N, C-alpha and C positions, 0 to 999 in steps of 0.2 A: 499543471494539473488541468488547467482551463481549456488549453487548446485540445480538441479530440485526438489529432494525429498523434500527440506527444503525451497524452495522459499517462500511457504505461510507464514511459521512460521517466516521468516525474513521480509517480507512485513508487517505481523500484528505488529511485534516488531518495526519496522521502523515508520509504521503509529503511534502507540501509542506515541513512543518516539517525534517524530516531532510535534504531534498535541500538546504536551506540551510546546515544543519550540514555536511553531507559537502562542499560548495561552499566555504564557510570553511576547512575544513581541507585541503583540496587546493589552495587559492590562497594563503591568508595565512597561517594557524595552522602548517600542517604535520601530520604525522600523529603525531609526538612533541611533546608539550608539556612542555617543561623546566621551566617557571615553576612548574607545578603537580605536578612529579615524576610525570608521566604517560608511560608507555613505550607508546602506543598503544592502550590499554584503551579510552579514549573514542572513538577512531575505529573500533575493533572494534564497540563496542555501537551505533554509529551507523549501521555497516553492516548489523548484525544486525536493528536496528529498521527499516530501509530493505526487507530482504528480507522479513521477516514482514509488514510492511504492504503491500509488493506481492502477497504470496501472498494474504492476505484479500481485497485488492481483486480478485485474479484468481478467486478462487472465489465471490465475489459479484458478479462483472461485469454479469450482467442487472440487477442493482438500481442500477446506476449512474445517477443522474439525468439526464435528456434524452439521454442516448446508450446507455445500457444496453440497451433494446429495441430501439432501430434498428441498433446495431452487434452485438449479441449477442441474436438472437431465442431464446427457450426451444425446447425440443425440441417441446413441445406446440403451439406457434405454428407450427413447421416441418411437422409432420406433420398437423395437424388434429385435430379431435376423434375420440376412439375411438367406432367403432361399438357400439351395444348390443346384447346378444344376446337 
């Protein structure tokens, strides 16, 4: 996520992984894990990772492979080239 060229791929991988973790917390594990003396910290951290990954993906939405340029054209593509003076 820190390298600009690969930020989109990192955000997609992080979102996919953390969606699985959140799904497991909400369906089987529960928010609090008594077996490891967790009082919801792991769920909170997973939620923070989800929000941050979604924010990175939103900020780099035009760079999403295959869909980015189709769904989110850049401003330059919408307005056309600038006239020269």
